C-alpha positions in Angstrom: -26.9 9.4 61.0 -24.1 11.8 63.1 -23.3 15.0 62.3 -20.0 13.0 61.1 -20.8 11.3 58.8 -23.5 13.3 57.2 -20.2 15.9 56.5 -18.3 13.1 54.7 -20.9 11.7 52.9 -21.2 15.3 51.7 -17.6 15.8 51.4 -17.1 12.3 49.6 -20.2 13.7 47.0 -18.5 16.7 46.2 -15.1 15.1 44.8 -16.5 12.8 43.1 -19.0 15.4 42.0 -15.8 17.3 41.1 -14.4 13.8 39.3 -16.5 13.3 36.8 -17.1 17.3 36.1 -13.6 16.6 35.3 -13.6 13.5 33.3 -17.1 15.6 31.4 -15.1 18.2 30.1 -12.2 16.3 28.8 -14.9 14.3 27.1 -15.7 17.3 25.6 -12.3 19.2 24.7 -11.4 15.7 23.3 -14.4 15.0 21.0 -12.5 14.9 18.1 -9.3 14.0 18.7 -8.1 11.2 17.6 -8.0 8.0 19.2 -9.4 9.4 22.1 -12.4 6.8 23.6 -14.5 8.9 25.8 -14.8 8.2 29.3 -17.0 7.3 32.0 -16.1 7.6 36.2 -17.4 4.3 37.9 -18.9 5.0 41.8 -19.3 2.8 44.1 -20.8 3.2 47.9 -17.7 4.0 50.5 -17.7 1.8 53.4 -15.9 1.9 56.6 -16.5 0.1 59.6 -19.5 -1.6 58.1 -20.8 1.9 58.4 -21.7 3.9 55.4 -19.4 6.9 54.6 -20.5 8.5 51.0 -19.6 7.9 47.9 -16.1 7.2 46.1 -14.4 6.9 42.7 -13.6 3.1 41.8 -12.1 4.4 38.7 -11.9 5.4 35.1 -13.1 3.5 32.2 -13.0 3.6 28.5 -15.6 3.7 26.4 -14.4 0.9 24.1 -15.8 -1.3 21.6 -12.5 -4.2 21.3 -14.5 -6.2 17.9 -15.4 -3.6 16.4 -12.1 -1.4 17.1 -11.0 -5.0 16.0 -13.0 -5.0 12.8 -11.9 -1.2 12.0 -8.3 -2.1 11.7 -8.2 -5.3 9.8 -10.3 -3.2 7.0 -8.2 -0.1 7.4 -5.6 -2.4 6.7 -7.1 -3.8 3.6 -7.5 0.0 2.3 -4.2 0.5 2.4 -3.4 -2.5 0.4 -5.8 -2.3 -2.0 -4.9 1.9 -2.1 -1.2 0.4 -2.8 -2.0 -2.0 -5.5 -5.2 -0.1 -7.6 -1.8 2.8 -7.8 0.4 0.7 -9.1 -1.9 -0.7 -12.1 -2.9 2.6 -13.2 0.2 3.5 -13.0 0.6 0.3 -15.6 -1.8 1.2 -17.9 -1.2 4.1 -18.3 2.6 4.0 -19.2 1.1 1.7 -21.8 -0.9 4.4 -23.0 -4.5 4.2 -25.1 -5.3 3.5 -28.7 -6.1 7.4 -29.0 -2.8 8.4 -27.3 0.0 9.2 -29.8 2.8 8.4 -27.5 0.4 4.5 -26.2 2.4 1.1 -27.9 -0.5 1.1 -29.9 0.1 4.0 -32.0 3.5 3.7 -32.9 3.1 0.3 -33.4 0.2 1.6 -35.8 2.9 4.2 -37.1 6.0 1.5 -37.8 3.2 -0.8 -39.7 1.8 2.3 -40.8 5.5 3.2 -42.7 6.4 -0.8 -44.5 3.2 -0.4 -45.9 4.1 2.5 -47.4 7.4 2.1 -48.2 6.9 -1.4 -50.0 4.8 0.7 -51.8 7.6 3.0 -52.9 11.1 1.4 -52.2 13.0 3.9 -53.7 11.8 7.1 -51.4 14.2 7.7 -48.9 12.3 9.7 -47.4 10.1 6.6 -46.1 13.0 4.5 -46.0 14.0 6.8 -42.9 10.1 7.3 -41.9 10.8 2.9 -40.9 14.2 3.6 -39.4 12.4 6.4 -37.0 8.8 4.8 -36.4 10.6 1.3 -35.5 12.8 3.6 -33.4 9.6 5.0 -31.9 8.4 1.3 -30.8 11.7 0.4 -29.3 11.4 3.5 -27.3 7.6 3.2 -26.1 9.1 -0.7 -25.0 12.0 1.2 -23.3 10.3 3.7 -21.8 7.5 1.1 -20.5 10.1 -0.8 -18.6 11.8 2.1 -16.7 8.4 3.2 -15.1 8.1 -0.3 -14.4 11.3 -0.7 -12.8 10.5 2.5 -11.2 7.4 1.6 -9.4 9.2 -1.5 -8.0 12.5 0.4 -7.0 9.6 2.8 -4.8 8.1 0.0 -3.6 11.1 -1.2 -2.3 11.8 1.7 -1.4 8.4 2.4 0.6 9.3 -0.8 2.0 12.2 0.6 4.0 10.2 3.0 4.9 6.6 1.1 6.3 10.0 -1.2 8.2 11.0 1.7 9.7 7.4 3.1 11.0 7.1 -0.4 12.3 10.5 -0.3 14.5 10.0 3.0 15.2 6.6 2.1 16.8 6.9 -1.2 17.9 9.1 0.4 20.3 7.3 3.0 21.6 4.1 0.4 22.2 6.8 -1.6 24.9 7.7 1.6 26.7 4.3 2.1 27.2 3.9 -0.9 28.1 6.3 -0.7 30.7 4.7 2.4 32.4 0.9 0.9 32.1 2.4 -2.0 34.4 3.9 0.9 36.6 1.5 3.3 36.6 -1.8 1.0 37.1 0.0 -1.2 39.5 0.0 1.8 41.5 -3.1 2.8 40.8 -3.0 5.8 38.9 -5.8 6.6 35.8 -4.0 5.2 33.4 -6.6 6.8 30.0 -4.4 9.0 28.2 -1.7 6.0 28.2 -4.2 3.8 26.9 -5.3 6.4 24.8 -2.0 6.7 22.4 -1.5 2.6 22.7 -4.7 2.9 20.5 -3.1 5.6 18.2 0.2 3.7 17.9 -1.6 0.4 16.9 -3.9 2.3 14.6 -1.3 3.0 13.0 0.8 -0.3 13.0 -3.2 -1.9 11.3 -2.1 0.5 8.6 0.4 -1.3 7.1 0.1 -5.1 8.6 -3.0 -6.3 9.6 -2.8 -7.3 13.5 -4.2 -8.9 16.5 -4.3 -7.0 19.8 -3.7 -10.0 23.0 -4.6 -8.4 26.1 -2.1 -9.3 29.1 -2.1 -8.2 32.4 -1.5 -4.4 34.4 -3.1 -3.2 31.2 -0.3 -4.3 28.6 -1.0 -6.1 25.5 0.7 -7.8 22.9 0.8 -8.1 19.7 1.1 -10.4 16.1 0.3 -10.3 12.9 -3.0 -12.1 11.7 -0.9 -14.5 10.0 0.7 -15.3 13.7 4.3 -13.6 12.9 5.0 -11.5 16.8 5.4 -7.8 17.3 5.2 -7.6 20.7 5.8 -9.8 23.1 7.2 -8.9 26.6 9.8 -6.7 24.1 9.4 -5.5 20.6 10.4 -7.2 18.0 12.7 -6.0 15.2 12.0 -5.8 11.7 14.9 -6.5 9.1 15.2 -5.4 5.5 17.8 -4.2 2.5 16.6 -1.5 0.7 18.0 -1.3 -3.0 19.2 1.8 -5.5 18.5 0.4 -8.5 16.3 -2.5 -9.6 16.4 -4.5 -12.8 14.4 -6.4 -14.4 16.4 -10.0 -14.0 16.5 -8.1 -10.1 14.2 -10.7 -8.1 14.1 -12.1 -4.2 14.4 -15.2 -5.0 17.7 -14.7 -6.7 19.1 -12.5 -4.0 18.6 -10.0 -5.7 16.1 -8.3 -3.5 16.0 -8.6 0.0 13.0 -10.2 2.0 12.2 -9.6 5.1 12.6 -10.9 8.9 11.1 -10.4 12.8 14.0 -11.1 15.1 16.1 -12.6 12.6 13.8 -15.1 11.7 12.9 -15.0 7.6 9.3 -14.8 6.6 7.4 -15.4 3.2 6.5 -12.2 1.6 4.1 -13.9 -0.4 1.7 -16.6 -0.4 -1.2 -18.0 2.1 2.4 -18.5 4.1 2.9 -14.9 4.3 2.4 -13.4 7.8 2.4 -10.3 6.5 -0.7 -9.8 4.1 -3.3 -7.6 3.7 -2.0 -4.6 4.3 0.2 -1.5 2.9 3.1 -4.0 3.2 2.3 -7.2 2.1 0.7 -5.4 -1.0 3.9 -3.4 -1.9 6.3 -6.3 -1.5 3.2 -7.7 -3.8 4.0 -4.4 -6.2 8.0 -5.1 -6.4 7.8 -8.9 -6.5 4.5 -9.7 -7.9 3.1 -7.0 -10.1 5.2 -5.7 -11.4 6.9 -8.6 -12.7 3.9 -9.7 -14.4 3.8 -6.3 -15.9 7.5 -6.8 -17.7 7.1 -10.3 -18.3 4.4 -9.4 -21.0 6.1 -6.4 -22.1 9.5 -8.6 -22.1 7.1 -11.1 -24.0 6.2 -8.7 -27.0 10.1 -7.4 -27.2 10.8 -11.3 -27.5 7.8 -11.7 -30.3 8.9 -8.4 -32.2 12.5 -9.9 -32.6 11.4 -13.2 -34.0 9.0 -11.8 -36.4 11.7 -10.2 -38.1 14.1 -12.9 -37.4 15.5 -14.9 -40.7 13.8 -13.1 -43.1 16.6 -11.5 -44.5 18.6 -13.6 -47.0 21.6 -12.0 -46.4 21.6 -12.8 -43.2 23.6 -15.8 -41.7 21.4 -18.4 -40.1 21.4 -17.3 -36.1 22.1 -12.6 -36.6 20.5 -10.6 -35.5 17.7 -9.7 -37.6 15.8 -6.0 -37.8 15.3 -5.9 -33.8 18.6 -6.9 -31.7 19.0 -7.2 -28.3 21.2 -4.3 -27.1 23.4 -4.9 -31.1 23.3 -8.6 -30.6 21.6 -11.6 -31.4 18.3 -12.8 -28.8 19.3 -15.0 -26.5 16.1 -16.9 -25.8 17.9 -17.5 -22.0 17.8 -14.1 -21.8 14.9 -12.6 -21.9 14.2 -10.9 -18.7 14.5 -7.1 -19.6 14.7 -7.4 -23.1 12.1 -4.8 -23.6 14.5 -2.2 -22.7 17.1 -3.5 -24.3 15.7 -3.4 -28.1 17.9 -1.6 -30.5 17.9 -1.2 -34.0 20.4 -3.1 -36.5 23.2 -0.5 -36.6 23.1 -2.3 -40.5 20.2 -0.3 -41.2 20.9 2.8 -38.8 22.9 5.7 -40.2 23.4 7.2 -36.9 25.0 4.5 -35.8 26.7 4.0 -39.1 24.9 1.6 -41.4 22.6 2.7 -44.2 18.5 3.4 -44.7 19.1 1.2 -48.5 19.7 -1.9 -46.2 15.9 -2.2 -44.7 14.8 -2.0 -48.4 17.6 -4.7 -49.7 19.0 -6.7 -46.8 20.9 -5.9 -44.0 23.7 -7.8 -45.2 23.5 -6.3 -48.9 27.0 -4.1 -49.8 25.6 -2.3 -51.6 22.7 -0.8 -52.8 20.1 -3.3 -55.0 17.2 -2.4 -57.5 15.5 0.7 -55.7 12.4 -0.5 -56.6 12.3 -3.9 -55.0 10.5 -4.5 -51.9 10.3 -7.5 -51.5 11.7 -7.7 -48.0 10.0 -4.6 -47.2 6.8 -6.4 -47.6 7.9 -9.5 -46.3 8.5 -7.1 -43.4 4.9 -6.0 -43.2 3.3 -9.1 -43.7 6.1 -10.6 -40.6 4.1 -8.0 -38.1 0.5 -8.5 -39.0 1.1 -12.5 -39.9 -0.1 -14.6 -37.2 2.1 -16.6 -35.0 1.8 -18.7 -31.7 4.5 -17.3 -29.3 6.9 -18.5 -27.5 7.1 -17.4 -24.2 4.5 -17.8 -21.0 1.9 -15.8 -19.3 -0.7 -15.3 -21.9 -3.4 -18.0 -23.1 -3.0 -20.1 -25.9 -3.7 -19.3 -29.5 -1.8 -16.9 -32.4 -1.6 -13.3 -32.8 -0.5 -11.0 -34.7 1.8 -8.4 -33.4 -1.2 -5.5 -33.1 -3.2 -8.5 -31.6 -0.3 -9.0 -28.7 -0.2 -5.2 -28.2 -3.8 -5.5 -27.7 -3.8 -7.8 -25.0 -1.4 -6.6 -22.9 -2.8 -2.9 -23.0 -6.5 -4.8 -22.4 -5.3 -7.0 -19.1 -3.9 -3.5 -17.7 -7.0 -2.5 -18.2 -9.0 -5.3 -16.1 -6.7 -5.6 -14.0 -7.1 -1.5 -12.9 -11.0 -2.0 -13.1 -10.7 -4.8 -10.6 -8.4 -3.7 -8.8 -10.5 0.3 -8.4 -13.7 -1.7 -8.0 -11.7 -4.1 -5.2 -10.3 -0.6 -3.1 -13.8 1.4 -3.4 -16.0 -2.3 -1.2 -12.4 -1.6 0.8 -13.0 1.7 1.2 -17.0 1.7 1.8 -16.3 -0.8 4.1 -14.0 1.2 6.0 -16.6 4.0 6.0 -19.3 1.9 7.7 -17.5 1.1 10.7 -15.7 4.1 11.0 -19.4 5.6 11.3 -20.2 2.5 13.0 -17.5 3.8 16.3 -18.1 7.1 15.4 -21.4 6.4 16.8 -20.0 5.0 20.2 -18.0 8.0 20.2 -18.5 11.4 22.3 -22.0 13.2 22.2 -21.5 16.9 23.6 -24.7 16.8 24.0 -25.3 14.1 26.3 -22.1 14.9 27.8 -23.1 18.8 28.5 -26.8 17.2 29.5 -24.8 15.6 32.1 -23.0 18.1 33.3 -26.0 20.1 34.3 -27.0 16.9 36.3 -23.2 17.3 38.1 -23.7 20.9 38.6 -27.5 19.9 40.4 -25.5 17.4 42.5 -22.2 19.5 43.2 -24.8 22.0 44.7 -26.9 19.3 46.7 -23.7 18.1 48.4 -23.2 21.9 48.8 -26.2 22.8 50.9 -25.3 19.7 53.1 -22.4 21.1 54.0 -24.1 24.6 54.5 -26.8 22.6 57.3 -24.0 20.5 58.9 -22.1 23.9 59.2 -25.2 25.6 60.3 -26.0 22.9 62.8 -22.4 22.7 64.2 -22.8 26.5 64.7 -25.9 26.2 66.8 -24.3 23.6 68.8 -21.4 26.0 69.0 -23.7 28.6 70.4 -26.0 26.6 72.9 -23.0 25.7 74.7 -21.9 29.4 75.6 
């Protein structure tokens, strides 16, 4: 080995060691930085004209388990999906209330039932007739409040869909720009580790909204597809289309054109069912809340409202056939073809409501009575109570077949809401545990600062050794110079 070769080898060793120290210090500094992957310097023998010339840096690699990363992203999307569903179902249960809550539907029904019993026993009492009217209004108010809350939840879901779509479009555009930079920098032989970290962070953001599959392309570029197969990034960034609305009413649906679906590059895609490419993340769950879960919850309330209307229809001999009974649809007779949203439109018949110009005696004597009848006649009040507590089949769908009293019907609605909430929270807990386990596995492949510091000590010795070689070469050259004088 010549002195020149020795010097070149030592200098290359110093350069390689310096690069390794730079990467190690970056690892330690970013040990807790989200999305940062541990770097490692690849080294190889430097050869020139068949002769060894020390060491060369082959490049910097990121230590990433691609399979584990993909699984964690799927779990992250699933966790977001379960969180959205559990949040909504918990809200529905709280809206309906439990039996021990004085504002719950069950409690309002119990007070109305008690008022009918007491008024039938003392039909001449104006106070008890007033209690019947007041508790009937309270029951309707409970149904209306639940309707309002469910529609507010639908509107909130619609707004959040718009926000998620906005984030998707912005993040996909950023990823497209990163692809352009990666192609350029990789082609120029530059270190792109920082760009790859940023790309991983951005893809993680997308995967919380929609579960995605990352496909590698040339020069460190990637393509992105939803797990359902829709393209999000392939050459250029896809444009996701969605039009939010400000107010949602029960009869508004996507199928009837009242609510927006989703488009990708102008092509409409399903937002529900196995054919939907967006299922599995927060976006799919929000569509499910807006178009399925809330519609189902509202449908059960409307079924209860219809049952209430129909129970009290036809009992009053003073009314003409088909006339509105005690409970009306916005003041008029109920049309079975207009059931959607009925729970929010119930009104006490104006004839028996003093606040609308009616009179309380009509609760006792009939809604069509022109004048007061015998004050001690509680026949109609008793019939109203029997209608409320009697078992009858439901005209609406969404419930198991069988006859029910109105109390059993409301109890079924509350029980269904609780069961759905418990099931959703169970799935939420499972998803959270799975995500935690996968995140912990990822962390095991992360940066161990103790290990990095140990390697730094080794580099320190290597650096010192290469420096000593340079010093020795310098001494030998000095000797030659002195001999030549």
